[in-house]
MIDOTI-886272 format. One record per residue (C-alpha): chain; residue in one letter; y, x, z; residue number from 1. Coordinates in pm, 1 decimal. Layout:
<"A" "A" <Y X Z> NUM>
...
end
This chain:
<"A" "X" <-19.4 -14.1 -3.9> 1>
<"A" "X" <231.9 255.0 112.7> 2>
<"A" "X" <148.7 444.8 -216.9> 3>
<"A" "X" <249.0 133.6 -418.4> 4>
<"A" "X" <597.2 76.3 -250.2> 5>
<"A" "X" <664.4 476.8 -348.6> 6>
<"A" "X" <590.9 437.5 -668.3> 7>
<"A" "X" <836.1 122.5 -695.6> 8>
<"A" "X" <1083.8 277.4 -496.8> 9>
<"A" "X" <1035.1 573.7 -776.3> 10>
<"A" "X" <1068.0 346.8 -1045.8> 11>
<"A" "X" <1349.1 182.7 -918.5> 12>
<"A" "X" <1553.5 536.2 -874.2> 13>
<"A" "X" <1455.6 635.0 -1242.2> 14>
<"A" "X" <1583.2 313.0 -1370.2> 15>
<"A" "X" <1919.2 288.9 -1199.6> 16>
<"A" "X" <2102.3 574.9 -1417.7> 17>
<"A" "X" <1997.6 413.7 -1714.4> 18>
<"A" "X" <2144.6 88.8 -1613.1> 19>
<"A" "X" <2464.3 277.1 -1500.1> 20>
<"A" "X" <2475.5 413.0 -1888.4> 21>
<"A" "X" <2424.4 82.2 -2031.2> 22>
<"A" "X" <2081.1 152.4 -2193.1> 23>
<"A" "X" <1894.5 -121.9 -2050.6> 24>
<"A" "X" <1653.7 -320.0 -2259.5> 25>
<"A" "X" <1747.0 -696.4 -2157.3> 26>
<"A" "X" <2064.4 -705.8 -2359.3> 27>
<"A" "X" <1880.5 -597.6 -2683.9> 28>
<"A" "X" <1627.5 -843.5 -2611.8> 29>
<"A" "X" <1884.3 -1142.2 -2578.6> 30>
<"A" "X" <2017.8 -1038.3 -2890.5> 31>
<"A" "X" <1706.7 -1008.3 -3073.9> 32>
<"A" "X" <1635.4 -1375.9 -2904.3> 33>
<"A" "X" <1950.8 -1488.5 -3025.7> 34>
<"A" "X" <1902.3 -1341.2 -3374.5> 35>
<"A" "X" <1573.7 -1497.1 -3416.9> 36>
<"A" "X" <1717.2 -1864.6 -3325.0> 37>
<"A" "X" <1829.2 -2067.7 -3655.4> 38>
<"A" "X" <1729.8 -1739.6 -3869.4> 39>
<"A" "X" <1683.1 -1821.8 -4212.5> 40>
<"A" "X" <1328.8 -1880.1 -4333.5> 41>
<"A" "X" <1200.0 -1594.9 -4578.2> 42>
<"A" "X" <1259.4 -1695.0 -4928.0> 43>
<"A" "X" <1545.4 -1908.1 -4884.4> 44>
<"A" "X" <1850.6 -1791.8 -4962.5> 45>
<"A" "X" <2153.0 -1847.3 -4677.2> 46>
<"A" "X" <2432.3 -2092.6 -4729.4> 47>
<"A" "X" <2759.4 -2007.1 -4738.9> 48>
<"A" "X" <2819.3 -2131.7 -4375.3> 49>
<"A" "X" <2531.3 -1943.0 -4283.7> 50>
<"A" "X" <2662.8 -1635.6 -4474.9> 51>
<"A" "X" <3013.8 -1636.1 -4304.3> 52>
<"A" "X" <2857.2 -1674.7 -3947.1> 53>
<"A" "X" <2644.5 -1367.2 -3982.0> 54>
<"A" "X" <2978.9 -1194.8 -4145.9> 55>
<"A" "X" <3161.5 -1288.7 -3871.8> 56>
<"A" "X" <2938.3 -1198.4 -3580.8> 57>
<"A" "X" <2888.1 -853.4 -3745.8> 58>
<"A" "X" <3277.5 -809.3 -3773.6> 59>
<"A" "X" <3302.4 -906.1 -3414.8> 60>
<"A" "X" <3058.2 -649.1 -3311.2> 61>
<"A" "X" <3218.3 -362.1 -3510.2> 62>
<"A" "X" <3560.8 -446.6 -3409.2> 63>
<"A" "X" <3496.4 -474.0 -3050.2> 64>
<"A" "X" <3188.4 -247.6 -3003.7> 65>
<"A" "X" <3270.3 42.2 -3189.3> 66>
<"A" "X" <3371.9 345.9 -2955.8> 67>
<"A" "X" <3714.5 413.2 -3164.7> 68>
<"A" "X" <3952.0 121.8 -3188.1> 69>
<"A" "X" <3914.4 -37.3 -3543.1> 70>
<"A" "X" <4176.7 -138.9 -3737.3> 71>
<"A" "X" <4103.9 -506.1 -3851.7> 72>
<"A" "X" <4296.6 -506.6 -4178.4> 73>
<"A" "X" <4079.4 -164.9 -4297.3> 74>
<"A" "X" <3773.6 -297.7 -4157.3> 75>
<"A" "X" <3775.1 -634.4 -4383.1> 76>
<"A" "X" <3963.4 -410.8 -4698.7> 77>
<"A" "X" <3618.8 -212.5 -4653.8> 78>
<"A" "X" <3424.6 -494.5 -4633.8> 79>
<"A" "X" <3537.9 -669.3 -4942.4> 80>
<"A" "X" <3524.2 -340.5 -5117.6> 81>
<"A" "X" <3154.0 -299.6 -5014.5> 82>
<"A" "X" <3057.8 -615.4 -5119.0> 83>
<"A" "X" <3197.1 -573.5 -5466.9> 84>
<"A" "X" <3045.1 -195.9 -5517.1> 85>
<"A" "X" <2722.9 -354.6 -5446.5> 86>
<"A" "X" <2772.8 -589.9 -5768.1> 87>
<"A" "X" <2807.5 -327.4 -6030.7> 88>
<"A" "X" <2978.8 13.6 -6072.8> 89>
<"A" "X" <3282.9 -182.3 -6272.0> 90>
<"A" "X" <3349.8 -419.1 -5992.2> 91>
<"A" "X" <3581.5 -300.6 -5726.8> 92>
<"A" "X" <3857.1 -385.1 -5463.6> 93>
<"A" "X" <4200.1 -316.8 -5533.0> 94>
<"A" "X" <4437.7 -256.0 -5232.2> 95>
<"A" "X" <4827.9 -344.2 -5282.3> 96>
<"A" "X" <4920.3 -28.2 -5377.6> 97>
<"A" "X" <4604.0 12.2 -5639.9> 98>
<"A" "X" <4687.4 -324.3 -5773.8> 99>
<"A" "X" <5044.9 -220.6 -5811.0> 100>
<"A" "X" <4951.9 56.5 -6014.9> 101>
<"A" "X" <4676.4 -140.9 -6229.7> 102>
<"A" "X" <4992.2 -350.6 -6324.2> 103>
<"A" "X" <5201.6 -59.6 -6403.8> 104>
<"A" "X" <4949.3 103.6 -6576.2> 105>
<"A" "X" <4866.6 -237.5 -6785.6> 106>
<"A" "X" <5268.0 -262.0 -6906.6> 107>
<"A" "X" <5234.4 101.1 -7013.6> 108>
<"A" "X" <5492.5 228.1 -6748.7> 109>
<"A" "X" <5354.9 379.3 -6446.2> 110>
<"A" "X" <5453.3 672.6 -6178.0> 111>
<"A" "X" <5303.8 1030.2 -6313.4> 112>
<"A" "X" <5352.2 1344.1 -6485.9> 113>
<"A" "X" <5331.4 1254.2 -6823.1> 114>
<"A" "X" <5046.7 1427.4 -6976.6> 115>
<"A" "X" <4747.3 1337.2 -7211.1> 116>
<"A" "X" <4425.7 1465.6 -7087.5> 117>
<"A" "X" <4043.8 1491.5 -7132.4> 118>
<"A" "X" <3773.9 1619.9 -6952.2> 119>
<"A" "X" <3595.5 1930.6 -7092.0> 120>
<"A" "X" <3358.9 2168.3 -6974.6> 121>
<"A" "X" <3391.6 1980.8 -6614.7> 122>
<"A" "X" <3764.8 2051.5 -6618.3> 123>
<"A" "X" <4063.5 1835.8 -6711.9> 124>
<"A" "X" <4233.6 1961.8 -7037.2> 125>
<"A" "X" <4563.1 1913.5 -7144.3> 126>
<"A" "X" <4586.9 1738.2 -7490.5> 127>
<"A" "X" <4977.4 1727.6 -7493.6> 128>
<"A" "X" <5290.1 1674.9 -7244.3> 129>
<"A" "X" <5452.8 1387.5 -7300.0> 130>
<"A" "X" <5799.1 1461.7 -7435.1> 131>
<"A" "X" <6046.7 1457.6 -7136.5> 132>
<"A" "X" <5855.0 1418.2 -6877.0> 133>
<"A" "X" <5798.3 1646.6 -6565.7> 134>
<"A" "X" <5503.1 1836.0 -6724.3> 135>
<"A" "X" <5722.0 1863.4 -7045.6> 136>
<"A" "X" <6001.1 2000.3 -6852.4> 137>
<"A" "X" <5808.9 2239.9 -6612.8> 138>
<"A" "X" <5643.8 2391.7 -6931.7> 139>
<"A" "X" <5294.7 2256.7 -6919.5> 140>
<"A" "X" <5132.8 2369.0 -7255.6> 141>
<"A" "X" <4837.3 2190.2 -7468.6> 142>
<"A" "X" <4509.0 2343.1 -7389.0> 143>
<"A" "X" <4592.7 2397.9 -7002.9> 144>
<"A" "X" <4339.4 2329.2 -6767.0> 145>
<"A" "X" <4374.0 2156.5 -6467.5> 146>
<"A" "X" <4126.1 2288.6 -6158.9> 147>
<"A" "X" <4267.8 2128.5 -5872.7> 148>
<"A" "X" <4494.7 1835.5 -5804.3> 149>
<"A" "X" <4656.5 1807.7 -5463.9> 150>
<"A" "X" <4411.3 2111.2 -5359.4> 151>
<"A" "X" <4121.4 1930.0 -5417.5> 152>
<"A" "X" <3870.5 2049.5 -5713.3> 153>
<"A" "X" <3830.7 1879.5 -6002.1> 154>
<"A" "X" <3523.8 1998.5 -6174.5> 155>
<"A" "X" <3289.6 1746.2 -6251.2> 156>
<"A" "X" <3524.3 1437.3 -6213.3> 157>
<"A" "X" <3557.2 1164.3 -6490.4> 158>
<"A" "X" <3860.7 1098.2 -6692.6> 159>
<"A" "X" <3938.0 781.1 -6522.7> 160>
<"A" "X" <3915.9 965.2 -6176.8> 161>
<"A" "X" <4122.5 1228.2 -6257.6> 162>
<"A" "X" <4359.3 963.7 -6399.4> 163>
<"A" "X" <4385.2 806.2 -6089.6> 164>
<"A" "X" <4422.5 1108.8 -5865.8> 165>
<"A" "X" <4745.0 1207.7 -6066.9> 166>
<"A" "X" <4925.1 862.8 -6050.8> 167>
<"A" "X" <5111.0 734.7 -5751.4> 168>
<"A" "X" <5423.0 610.1 -5645.2> 169>
<"A" "X" <5741.3 746.5 -5829.0> 170>
<"A" "X" <5943.5 1001.0 -5641.6> 171>
<"A" "X" <5646.8 1157.2 -5481.6> 172>
<"A" "X" <5504.2 1501.0 -5524.5> 173>
<"A" "X" <5197.0 1627.8 -5729.1> 174>
<"A" "X" <5028.3 1972.7 -5686.2> 175>
<"A" "X" <4827.1 2091.0 -5956.5> 176>
<"A" "X" <4650.4 2426.5 -6003.3> 177>
<"A" "X" <4658.3 2506.0 -6358.9> 178>
<"A" "X" <4425.4 2770.7 -6563.2> 179>
<"A" "X" <4596.2 2905.5 -6882.4> 180>
<"A" "X" <4485.3 3122.3 -7146.5> 181>
<"A" "X" <4157.2 3304.8 -7222.6> 182>
<"A" "X" <4157.5 3544.8 -6936.6> 183>
<"A" "X" <4187.6 3242.9 -6685.7> 184>
<"A" "X" <4509.2 3310.1 -6533.9> 185>
<"A" "X" <4598.9 3043.2 -6245.9> 186>
<"A" "X" <4919.2 2913.4 -6096.9> 187>
<"A" "X" <4997.6 2642.1 -5864.7> 188>
<"A" "X" <5304.4 2405.9 -6020.9> 189>
<"A" "X" <5440.1 2114.8 -5804.3> 190>
<"A" "X" <5595.2 1798.5 -5992.8> 191>
<"A" "X" <5758.3 1494.8 -5878.1> 192>
<"A" "X" <5602.9 1169.8 -6029.5> 193>
<"A" "X" <5833.1 957.1 -6248.1> 194>
<"A" "X" <5835.5 656.1 -6429.1> 195>
<"A" "X" <5627.3 782.6 -6743.4> 196>
<"A" "X" <5694.6 509.8 -7043.2> 197>
<"A" "X" <5333.8 658.8 -7250.9> 198>
<"A" "X" <5329.0 552.3 -7611.0> 199>
<"A" "X" <5012.4 378.6 -7637.9> 200>
<"A" "X" <5023.1 484.2 -8027.6> 201>
<"A" "X" <5122.5 778.3 -8240.7> 202>
<"A" "X" <5106.8 865.5 -8587.3> 203>
<"A" "X" <5169.3 1131.1 -8866.7> 204>
<"A" "X" <5060.8 1206.5 -9210.4> 205>
<"A" "X" <4796.9 1431.2 -9336.6> 206>
<"A" "X" <4849.9 1459.3 -9701.6> 207>
<"A" "X" <4817.6 1119.0 -9844.5> 208>
<"A" "X" <4626.1 983.7 -9564.1> 209>
<"A" "X" <4805.1 784.8 -9248.6> 210>
<"A" "X" <4647.9 900.6 -8926.1> 211>
<"A" "X" <4690.4 646.9 -8621.6> 212>
<"A" "X" <4619.8 773.2 -8284.2> 213>
<"A" "X" <4505.8 467.7 -8005.3> 214>
<"A" "X" <4556.0 604.8 -7656.7> 215>
<"A" "X" <4458.0 343.5 -7460.3> 216>
<"A" "X" <4555.9 -46.7 -7504.6> 217>
<"A" "X" <4842.3 -172.5 -7307.9> 218>
<"A" "X" <5089.1 -435.2 -7366.8> 219>
<"A" "X" <5254.6 -172.7 -7613.7> 220>
<"A" "X" <4967.6 -124.7 -7832.0> 221>
<"A" "X" <5028.6 -417.4 -8095.6> 222>
<"A" "X" <5378.3 -336.9 -8126.7> 223>
<"A" "X" <5299.4 59.0 -8152.3> 224>
<"A" "X" <5060.7 -8.5 -8438.6> 225>
<"A" "X" <5295.2 -217.0 -8630.7> 226>
<"A" "X" <5550.0 29.8 -8597.4> 227>
<"A" "X" <5288.8 298.1 -8687.8> 228>
<"A" "X" <5169.2 106.3 -9017.7> 229>
<"A" "X" <5527.6 64.1 -9116.2> 230>
<"A" "X" <5659.2 403.3 -9078.2> 231>
<"A" "X" <5304.4 543.8 -9293.9> 232>
<"A" "X" <5385.1 325.7 -9548.2> 233>
<"A" "X" <5770.6 395.7 -9560.6> 234>
<"A" "X" <5694.7 790.9 -9572.7> 235>
<"A" "X" <5409.4 776.3 -9835.2> 236>
<"A" "X" <5469.2 493.5 -10006.3> 237>
<"A" "X" <5255.9 455.2 -10347.7> 238>
<"A" "X" <5057.5 777.3 -10263.5> 239>
<"A" "X" <4916.2 629.2 -9920.3> 240>
<"A" "X" <4523.3 665.3 -10003.4> 241>
<"A" "X" <4410.1 530.1 -9643.5> 242>
<"A" "X" <4407.8 567.7 -9282.5> 243>
<"A" "X" <4207.2 715.5 -8969.2> 244>
<"A" "X" <4231.1 529.3 -8677.7> 245>
<"A" "X" <4125.0 758.7 -8388.5> 246>
<"A" "X" <4000.8 605.4 -8073.3> 247>
<"A" "X" <3871.8 944.3 -7905.8> 248>
<"A" "X" <3930.6 953.2 -7538.9> 249>
<"A" "X" <4039.6 598.5 -7503.7> 250>
<"A" "X" <3909.4 452.0 -7182.3> 251>
<"A" "X" <4023.9 99.3 -7331.7> 252>
<"A" "X" <4264.4 -161.8 -7163.5> 253>
<"A" "X" <4368.4 -478.1 -7230.1> 254>
<"A" "X" <4092.3 -726.6 -7430.8> 255>
<"A" "X" <4364.7 -888.1 -7603.6> 256>
<"A" "X" <4527.0 -587.1 -7716.5> 257>
<"A" "X" <4192.7 -476.8 -7873.7> 258>
<"A" "X" <4141.4 -813.6 -8012.2> 259>
<"A" "X" <4492.2 -811.9 -8170.7> 260>
<"A" "X" <4424.8 -456.4 -8332.0> 261>
<"A" "X" <4105.2 -571.5 -8482.1> 262>
<"A" "X" <4295.4 -865.1 -8606.6> 263>
<"A" "X" <4548.2 -657.0 -8776.1> 264>
<"A" "X" <4283.5 -498.8 -8991.1> 265>
<"A" "X" <4062.7 -797.8 -9045.0> 266>
<"A" "X" <4139.8 -1136.3 -9275.3> 267>
<"A" "X" <3845.4 -1357.9 -9131.4> 268>
<"A" "X" <3549.4 -1356.2 -8913.7> 269>
<"A" "X" <3443.3 -1283.2 -8569.6> 270>
<"A" "X" <3575.6 -1001.3 -8344.9> 271>
<"A" "X" <3397.0 -1002.5 -8046.1> 272>
<"A" "X" <3216.4 -1288.2 -7838.6> 273>
<"A" "X" <3165.8 -1278.3 -7411.6> 274>
<"A" "X" <2899.7 -1440.2 -7268.8> 275>
<"A" "X" <2915.0 -1472.9 -6879.9> 276>
<"A" "X" <2674.1 -1670.6 -6617.6> 277>
<"A" "X" <2778.8 -2003.1 -6713.0> 278>
<"A" "X" <2701.2 -2089.8 -7068.7> 279>
<"A" "X" <3010.7 -2322.9 -7111.5> 280>
<"A" "X" <3200.1 -1997.7 -7049.2> 281>
<"A" "X" <3117.7 -1836.8 -7360.1> 282>
<"A" "X" <3430.7 -1719.6 -7586.4> 283>
<"A" "X" <3448.1 -1641.2 -7961.1> 284>
<"A" "X" <3738.9 -1460.4 -8088.3> 285>
<"A" "X" <3832.2 -1496.7 -8466.5> 286>
<"A" "X" <4058.9 -1313.6 -8709.2> 287>
<"A" "X" <4331.3 -1478.2 -8881.0> 288>
<"A" "X" <4458.4 -1389.0 -9229.7> 289>
<"A" "X" <4633.9 -1087.3 -9292.5> 290>
<"A" "X" <4572.6 -679.5 -9316.8> 291>
<"A" "X" <4804.4 -456.6 -9222.0> 292>
<"A" "X" <4583.6 -181.7 -9421.0> 293>
<"A" "X" <4616.0 -402.0 -9719.2> 294>
<"A" "X" <4270.8 -336.3 -9786.5> 295>
<"A" "X" <4306.5 58.8 -9826.7> 296>
<"A" "X" <3969.1 235.8 -9677.8> 297>
<"A" "X" <3979.3 340.9 -9292.3> 298>
<"A" "X" <3765.9 544.0 -9117.1> 299>
<"A" "X" <3746.5 491.4 -8718.4> 300>
<"A" "X" <3648.4 801.3 -8495.3> 301>
<"A" "X" <3516.0 774.7 -8159.2> 302>
<"A" "X" <3327.8 984.3 -7915.4> 303>
<"A" "X" <3158.2 966.7 -7566.8> 304>
<"A" "X" <3502.0 887.7 -7387.4> 305>
<"A" "X" <3576.0 572.1 -7619.0> 306>
<"A" "X" <3496.0 276.0 -7391.5> 307>
<"A" "X" <3581.0 -94.5 -7318.0> 308>
<"A" "X" <3823.4 -229.5 -7545.3> 309>
<"A" "X" <3774.1 105.3 -7785.1> 310>
<"A" "X" <3415.2 -32.6 -7827.8> 311>
<"A" "X" <3516.1 -368.8 -7905.8> 312>
<"A" "X" <3725.1 -254.1 -8210.3> 313>
<"A" "X" <3469.8 -22.0 -8330.7> 314>
<"A" "X" <3215.5 -252.8 -8308.0> 315>
<"A" "X" <3396.2 -518.4 -8477.1> 316>
<"A" "X" <3522.0 -316.8 -8774.4> 317>
<"A" "X" <3208.1 -175.3 -8809.8> 318>
<"A" "X" <3001.1 -510.1 -8834.7> 319>
<"A" "X" <3284.6 -676.9 -9051.0> 320>
<"A" "X" <3216.2 -350.0 -9273.5> 321>
<"A" "X" <3613.5 -271.6 -9254.1> 322>
<"A" "X" <3566.1 74.2 -9123.8> 323>
<"A" "X" <3327.2 375.8 -9136.8> 324>
<"A" "X" <3263.7 466.0 -8783.0> 325>
<"A" "X" <3264.6 840.2 -8741.5> 326>
<"A" "X" <3203.7 1059.6 -8442.6> 327>
<"A" "X" <2936.1 1030.4 -8148.2> 328>
<"A" "X" <2791.9 749.4 -7942.2> 329>
<"A" "X" <3046.0 579.2 -7730.5> 330>
<"A" "X" <3041.4 550.4 -7345.4> 331>
<"A" "X" <2845.3 185.1 -7357.4> 332>
<"A" "X" <3105.3 -35.9 -7084.3> 333>
<"A" "X" <3073.1 -374.3 -7247.7> 334>
<"A" "X" <3157.1 -590.0 -6957.4> 335>
<"A" "X" <3470.3 -824.3 -6888.4> 336>
<"A" "X" <3676.7 -739.4 -6539.2> 337>
<"A" "X" <3881.7 -1032.2 -6405.2> 338>
<"A" "X" <4143.2 -909.9 -6186.0> 339>
<"A" "X" <4233.3 -1189.2 -5946.2> 340>
<"A" "X" <4488.0 -1158.6 -5662.1> 341>
<"A" "X" <4386.8 -1193.0 -5305.2> 342>
<"A" "X" <4702.4 -1388.7 -5104.0> 343>
<"A" "X" <4937.2 -1050.0 -5104.9> 344>
<"A" "X" <4636.5 -823.1 -4987.5> 345>
<"A" "X" <4557.4 -678.6 -5334.3> 346>
<"A" "X" <4316.8 -839.9 -5566.1> 347>
<"A" "X" <3944.5 -831.1 -5670.4> 348>
<"A" "X" <3857.5 -674.3 -6015.9> 349>
<"A" "X" <3536.0 -824.6 -6071.2> 350>
<"A" "X" <3251.6 -838.8 -6387.7> 351>
<"A" "X" <3233.4 -1223.4 -6513.2> 352>
<"A" "X" <3097.3 -1176.5 -6878.2> 353>
<"A" "X" <2965.7 -904.0 -7099.4> 354>
<"A" "X" <3106.9 -846.3 -7479.4> 355>
<"A" "X" <2896.2 -874.9 -7795.9> 356>
<"A" "X" <2994.8 -754.8 -8132.9> 357>
<"A" "X" <3005.9 -1024.6 -8451.4> 358>
<"A" "X" <2646.2 -946.2 -8522.8> 359>
<"A" "X" <2544.7 -983.9 -8178.1> 360>
<"A" "X" <2487.6 -630.6 -8022.7> 361>
<"A" "X" <2553.6 -582.7 -7645.7> 362>
<"A" "X" <2795.2 -287.8 -7609.4> 363>
<"A" "X" <2706.6 -260.7 -7214.0> 364>
<"A" "X" <2496.7 50.7 -7129.7> 365>
<"A" "X" <2445.7 98.6 -7502.1> 366>
<"A" "X" <2803.8 156.6 -7674.6> 367>
<"A" "X" <2851.9 185.8 -8036.4> 368>
<"A" "X" <2664.2 426.7 -8271.3> 369>
<"A" "X" <2847.0 565.7 -8537.9> 370>
<"A" "X" <2756.9 511.0 -8932.4> 371>
<"A" "X" <2808.5 895.8 -8923.0> 372>
<"A" "X" <2731.5 1160.5 -8638.1> 373>
<"A" "X" <2994.2 1403.3 -8623.4> 374>
<"A" "X" <2959.3 1610.0 -8301.8> 375>
<"A" "X" <3298.9 1783.3 -8225.5> 376>
<"A" "X" <3353.5 2113.8 -8325.2> 377>
<"A" "X" <3650.3 2391.6 -8328.6> 378>
<"A" "X" <3631.9 2541.8 -8699.3> 379>
<"A" "X" <3883.1 2839.1 -8741.8> 380>
<"A" "X" <3864.1 2894.5 -9110.1> 381>
<"A" "X" <3915.6 3217.6 -9296.6> 382>
<"A" "X" <4318.2 3307.0 -9333.2> 383>
<"A" "X" <4427.7 3032.1 -9092.8> 384>
<"A" "X" <4551.6 3331.3 -8889.7> 385>
<"A" "X" <4360.2 3194.5 -8595.4> 386>
<"A" "X" <4471.8 2806.7 -8626.2> 387>
<"A" "X" <4176.3 2605.0 -8531.1> 388>
<"A" "X" <4097.3 2276.7 -8708.8> 389>
<"A" "X" <3939.4 1928.9 -8598.4> 390>
<"A" "X" <3594.1 1902.6 -8738.0> 391>
<"A" "X" <3607.9 1542.5 -8672.6> 392>
<"A" "X" <3931.5 1464.4 -8827.8> 393>
<"A" "X" <3858.7 1711.6 -9129.2> 394>
<"A" "X" <3544.4 1480.9 -9202.5> 395>
<"A" "X" <3744.9 1149.5 -9168.2> 396>
<"A" "X" <3981.6 1267.3 -9387.8> 397>
<"A" "X" <3774.0 1389.7 -9662.7> 398>
<"A" "X" <3582.3 1032.0 -9682.8> 399>
<"A" "X" <3908.5 828.0 -9689.6> 400>
<"A" "X" <4010.8 1043.8 -9965.5> 401>
<"A" "X" <3634.9 1035.2 -10138.0> 402>
<"A" "X" <3664.9 649.6 -10090.2> 403>
<"A" "X" <3997.9 626.8 -10209.8> 404>
<"A" "X" <3894.4 824.5 -10571.2> 405>
<"A" "X" <3615.5 513.6 -10600.5> 406>
<"A" "X" <3816.2 237.7 -10509.9> 407>
<"A" "X" <4147.0 314.9 -10680.6> 408>
<"A" "X" <4232.7 75.4 -10977.8> 409>
<"A" "X" <4190.0 244.5 -11335.8> 410>
<"A" "X" <4518.1 306.0 -11482.8> 411>
<"A" "X" <4649.5 200.5 -11820.5> 412>
<"A" "X" <4602.1 562.7 -11947.4> 413>
<"A" "X" <4260.1 600.4 -11850.1> 414>
<"A" "X" <4135.4 253.0 -11960.5> 415>
<"A" "X" <4327.1 357.9 -12304.1> 416>
<"A" "X" <4113.7 667.9 -12308.0> 417>
<"A" "X" <3821.6 535.1 -12249.4> 418>
<"A" "X" <3822.7 265.5 -12512.1> 419>
<"A" "X" <3923.7 570.4 -12767.1> 420>
<"A" "X" <3623.8 740.1 -12655.8> 421>
end
């Protein structure tokens, strides 16, 4: 009996410190019992009310029980973000700052330092600084590499991630580590972000061919395209043989602008369709009469960084046999993201449908396969004094010029010569 009492006393002594540290089993058992009470049977999806009750219970535990004080706003934003990112890679939560940046980007005006970029060999490469931008005035050159953004290495980041890091509020500093030249000389440069008006469309003439570069689909794209086509026509006049439309490194943007660009080169036929969860939500978009190129041949260049709205344009002009698509396989982002404001707390960007080309091909995860696969290469020709040529553009120009030869109307003099023979 004494041994039994001694054992019980020892057990109590051992158990008491655990109680003092809050490590008893009773509360856990109570929680388990509460959780089991009214639990949703296996195989049945919980109702909205049940889901909200569960979330509220978890929210209360996290907010009140975590070792540090938890900000309720941050907890809710993280929860919403987690819900969206669990759906697919393209759905996400935009906090108020990101939402404002997104609206500025779609308008074609944003806070930045003014460079057009691409990702090459794991680093961010400057294609060209925008004229009269902070980068332009500071002497940033085409071919420079950004190795760090605000002290953070950029090796391995995507182009979209790099762009997001560089954009920010107007008047805030951006520190860049720049690598220049074959010797790899590096130096730091701090620039102040400004309101940058990035031209969505650039153009020039290449001999008798009009070259149009669309860098993104913003509210400025269609007006920019119309100005470019008018400028090319005014410069070349009757010597104009065709066009090269360059969508390389174009990550996409506003779908309405992509549809408008397609309509600019098509007289009729479907441009793109969207299909969502609800069969009644299917949408079809069709071209209207009018072709800015007046039937002249078009070669469209794409690469692995041509995505979303760029792929809509490539797929439509390819399926409607209006353009020859040249380059490499596109990215394969063929989903519609709908941005919905959340009562002054930012917005959600959620996938609500997927794009399909006129022939019914899905773009999502597949991309657009070019009619002619031409890998990018830099070619230096003898006698060019070290100047490098764009091989994809060179091939595109050759195709336009060749097509013009076969489609050009026969002149009256040539017809007379044929009759004489």
